[in-house]
C-alpha positions as a printed Julia matrix, in Angstrom:
165×3 Matrix{Float64}:
 -66.38  -25.58   24.84
 -62.72  -24.89   24.47
 -60.77  -25.41   27.56
 -58.65  -22.51   28.56
 -54.98  -23.3    28.34
 -52.95  -21.79   31.04
 -49.2   -21.69   30.89
 -47.08  -20.87   33.79
 -44.13  -18.62   33.15
 -41.48  -19.31   35.7
 -40.85  -16.27   37.77
 -37.26  -15.33   37.93
 -36.41  -13.54   41.01
 -34.97  -10.09   40.73
 -32.01  -11.05   42.85
 -31.07  -13.89   40.5
 -31.31  -11.58   37.52
 -29.1    -8.97   39.18
 -26.56  -11.67   40.1
 -26.53  -12.94   36.53
 -26.1    -9.39   35.15
 -23.22   -8.76   37.56
 -21.51  -11.96   36.37
 -21.96  -10.9    32.75
 -20.54   -7.44   33.53
 -17.5    -9.1    35.12
 -16.95  -11.05   31.88
 -17.28   -7.84   29.87
 -14.77   -6.08   32.12
 -12.32   -8.96   31.76
 -12.74   -8.95   27.97
 -12.14   -5.19   27.82
  -9.02   -5.62   29.94
  -7.77   -8.29   27.54
  -8.46   -6.0    24.58
  -6.56   -3.14   26.23
  -3.6    -5.43   26.81
  -3.74   -6.62   23.2
  -3.86   -3.04   21.94
  -0.82   -2.12   24.05
   1.1    -5.1    22.68
   0.06   -4.19   19.15
   1.22   -0.62   19.74
   4.64   -1.88   20.84
   4.88   -4.04   17.73
   3.91   -1.11   15.52
   6.57    1.06   17.19
   9.19   -1.63   16.57
   8.15   -1.93   12.93
   8.2     1.84   12.52
  11.74    1.97   13.95
  12.84   -0.72   11.5
  11.31    1.15    8.56
  12.96    4.38    9.73
  16.36    2.68    9.96
  15.89    1.2     6.49
  14.96    4.61    5.11
  18.04    6.17    6.7
  20.27    3.45    5.24
  18.76    4.03    1.81
  19.35    7.77    2.06
  22.96    7.14    3.1
  23.38    4.83    0.12
  21.92    7.42   -2.23
  24.28   10.03   -0.79
  27.25    7.74   -1.45
  26.04    7.19   -5.01
  25.74   10.96   -5.51
  29.3    11.41   -4.25
  30.55    8.75   -6.64
  28.73   10.35   -9.56
  30.21   13.71   -8.61
  33.68   12.11   -8.61
  33.1    10.61  -12.05
  31.83   13.92  -13.36
  34.9    15.68  -11.95
  37.16   13.18  -13.7
  35.37   13.72  -16.99
  35.62   17.49  -16.59
  39.34   17.1   -15.91
  39.66   14.78  -18.9
  37.81   17.26  -21.11
  40.09   20.04  -19.84
  43.2    17.94  -20.57
  41.92   17.14  -24.07
  41.2    20.8   -24.71
  44.72   21.69  -23.55
  46.21   19.01  -25.8
  44.13   20.31  -28.68
  45.39   23.87  -28.11
  49.02   22.74  -27.95
  48.61   20.63  -31.05
  47.04   23.48  -32.96
  49.77   25.88  -31.82
  52.58   23.52  -32.85
  51.11   22.29  -36.08
  49.51   25.45  -37.32
  50.8    24.67  -40.79
  47.67   22.6   -41.34
  48.94   19.07  -41.52
  45.94   17.25  -43.06
  46.88   13.9   -41.62
  47.02   15.23  -38.1
  43.73   17.07  -38.51
  42.11   13.85  -39.73
  43.46   11.92  -36.73
  42.32   14.65  -34.36
  38.83   14.67  -35.87
  38.71   10.9   -35.47
  39.82   11.21  -31.85
  37.15   13.85  -31.18
  34.55   11.54  -32.71
  35.66    8.7   -30.46
  35.46   10.87  -27.38
  32.06   12.16  -28.43
  30.89    8.57  -28.92
  32.32    7.64  -25.52
  30.67   10.7   -23.98
  27.35    9.72  -25.59
  27.73    6.15  -24.31
  28.47    7.47  -20.83
  25.5     9.83  -21.0
  23.27    6.98  -22.15
  24.52    4.72  -19.36
  24.12    7.51  -16.84
  20.59    8.2   -18.05
  19.76    4.49  -17.88
  21.18    4.28  -14.37
  19.18    7.3   -13.26
  16.03    5.89  -14.84
  16.62    2.58  -13.08
  17.23    4.4    -9.81
  14.04    6.43  -10.27
  12.18    3.2   -11.0
  13.57    1.65   -7.84
  12.54    4.68   -5.8
   9.07    4.56   -7.31
   8.85    0.86   -6.57
   9.9     1.49   -2.97
   7.26    4.19   -2.61
   4.57    1.82   -3.87
   5.88   -0.94   -1.59
   5.86    1.39    1.4
   2.32    2.55    0.59
   1.1    -1.03    0.29
   2.85   -1.91    3.55
   1.14    1.02    5.24
  -2.24   -0.04    3.84
  -1.66   -3.64    4.97
  -0.64   -2.42    8.4
  -3.76   -0.27    8.66
  -5.94   -3.15    7.45
  -4.46   -5.55    9.96
  -4.92   -2.99   12.72
  -8.56   -2.46   11.75
  -9.01   -6.22   11.46
  -7.62   -6.71   14.94
  -9.86   -3.97   16.28
 -12.9    -5.45   14.52
 -12.14   -8.91   15.88
 -11.54   -7.44   19.33
 -14.89   -5.68   19.31
 -16.55   -8.8    17.89
 -17.65   -7.04   14.73
 -16.39   -9.96   12.68
């Protein structure tokens, strides 16, 4: 015959269980309080970072405005220079209407030089604008990556706080 095996399961009193659950709830409350404090601190840090990014953006816009003003000044000077050259050309043609071939050759050469200089300036201006557009594009990508990293770190902090990871 097989002897019946009896095991005794220790009885845990209801009062002890309630006391243990209350202690666990106190720990949970404390942890939630710590998480709330951490979230508030993180919010303050995010606000500080946002203010810094906003100030940087404003400085960049001010710098771009100054560059636009400088380009406008250069353009004004070239317009004035073109106007002066046109006036000189008119006076020259009025004075030397006889058709001096040597003068016409020199004037054509001068026009070619100014056209070459104008083309060089246009090429440099186009290169500068392309570089500036590239810098702006690079800043946009950098800002997007910074935003993504900020969101990832926020989600990481939340996941660690909720013990998901």
